[in-house]
N, C-alpha and C positions, 0 to 999 in steps of 0.2 A: 496765529500765523500759520500759513500752509506749509506742508512739507514739499509738495511739488508745485511747480508753476508751469502750466501748459504753454505759456508764452515762450519759455526757454527753448522748447522744441519746435516752435513755429517761426523760426527766423528765416528771412529770405535767403535764397542761394547766394553764396559769396559773402554773406554778412560776416564782418570781423568786428570784434569789440575790444579795442585797445585805447580806452580813454585816458587822457592825461589826468593828473590830480585835480587840476582846475575844472575840467569837464565833469569829473565825478561829483564834485562839490556843487558847482553852479547849475549844471544841466540836469542832474539827477537828484542829489540829496536835498538841495534847497527846494526844488519843486515838490518833492515828496513831503518834506516837512511843512510846506505851505499849503498842502492839499491841492496843488495845481496839476493839471494833466501833464504828462511827460511822454515823449515818443522817441524811440520805441519803448514800450512798456515791457521790458524783457528781464529786469532784475527782480527776483522774487523776495518776498519778506520771509525771513527765516529766523527762528529763535536759535541762535548759534550755539549756545552753551550746552544743550543736550548732545551735541554732535562733536565727535573727534574730527580733525581736519580731513582725514582720509575718507570720511563718510559724506562729504559734500557732493560727490558725484551724483547727478540726477536730482539734487535738491537746490543747487545754486546755479547761476549762469556760469557756464564753463567756456573759457576761451583759452585754448592751448593748455598750459599747466596752471592757469589762474582761475579762481572761482570768485564771483561777485554776488553780494546779497545785501539787503537791508536788514537791520536788526534794531531792536530797542536798546538804547544805551543802558548799561548796567555795570555794576562793580563786580558782579559774580562772573568770573571767567573760568569756571570749573566744569569739566565734562566728566563722564563716567570713568574715563581712563587717564585723565590728566588735567592740565590747567595751562592757561596762557599767562605769561610773565611779560610785563612792560620792559621795553629796551630803551633806555634813555628818555629824554624829554620830548614833549610834543614839538612839532615844527609847523610853522605857518604854511598854508597854501595860499599863494597870492595870485591875483588876476594878472595875466600877461599884459593887458592893455593899460592898467592903471597902477600896478604894484600895490593894490589895496588887498588887505587880508580878507579872504573869502571863506576860509575854513582852517581847520587844524588836522594834522595827521600824526598818528602815534603808531609805533611799531611794537609788535608782540611776538614772542617765540613760544612755541608749544613744548611743554614738558610732559612726559609720560610718567605716571606714578602719582604719589601724594605729595603735596607741598609740605615742607620745602625740600624734600629729598628726591624729587623726580629727576629723570634723565632728560636733558635737552635734546630736541629733535631738530630736523631741518625745516620744519613747518614755520612759516612766517605769516603774520597777519598785519596788514596796514588798515587801521581803523580811522575813518575820516568822520569828522563832526563839524557842524557849523560853529562859528565863534560864539561865545557866550553873549556877546553884545548883539547878535542877530535877533534874538527874541525880544530884547528890551528896547532896541532902537527903532524897530519897525512898528508902525501902527497900521492896522487893517480892519476890515469889517469882521473877519474871522479871527478868532483867538487862535494863535499859532504857538505851539511849544516846540521850538527847534531842537531843544536839548533831548527830546525823546528818541530821535532817530540817528543812526550812524549808517554808513555804508562801508562794507569791508571787502578787501581784496586779500585772498589767501592763496599761497603758493608754497611749493616745496622746493627748497634750494637743492641742487645736486651737489654731491660731495666734491666733484671736480669743477663746479661752477665757481668762478672767482669774480663775479660782478661785471667788470668791464672787459674781461678777456685778455688783459695785458699782464696780469700778475703771473709770476712763475713760482713753482714750488721750490723749496730749498734744494732738493735733489736736482731739479732742472738747472738751477743756477750753478751748482757744483759742476755738472757735466759741461755746461757752456763755458765755464771758466777754465776747463782743461785745455781748451784751444790756446789759451794764453799762459802756458806753463812757465815761460821765461819771467812773466810778471808776478807769479805766485811766490810768496815767501812764506815758508813754514816756520813755526816757532822752534827754537832749539830745545 
């Protein structure tokens, strides 16, 4: 797998890459796993695990603060400086038109140091894979092993980033509540 992909730097002016989960799975990952052509061919193949997430610049397709790349599916998620830890269960990626499951998505968080004593960072990876049934239910002239490929989206959460922008910190809530001092009752 190559370290750099010249296609990443040859995007047309104004090109923005903000695919939905469904688009990542159906239009990119499925076509890659099936050896079908896909356009634009901008997502590079990258063996993720030798690289720490902050080393993806120049190696993966970068859009804003997100990096995209294909990788071989593996259980080894250890880099030279840390490791990726799964967060929760996999969740299905469903087609908007049919509500049919087209893929699976799993979240990982990067820890610096050696397992299990590493320090959690703000780096998040979403790993998309095709459903296990994809390779067994399809018959084609070409032998396809869908389980070999995943597509990854990596990004760093800001400390002050709160997801949807509506959450307040505890301190903000205290200051806002000072406007309603008549309604505040303190314990005796």
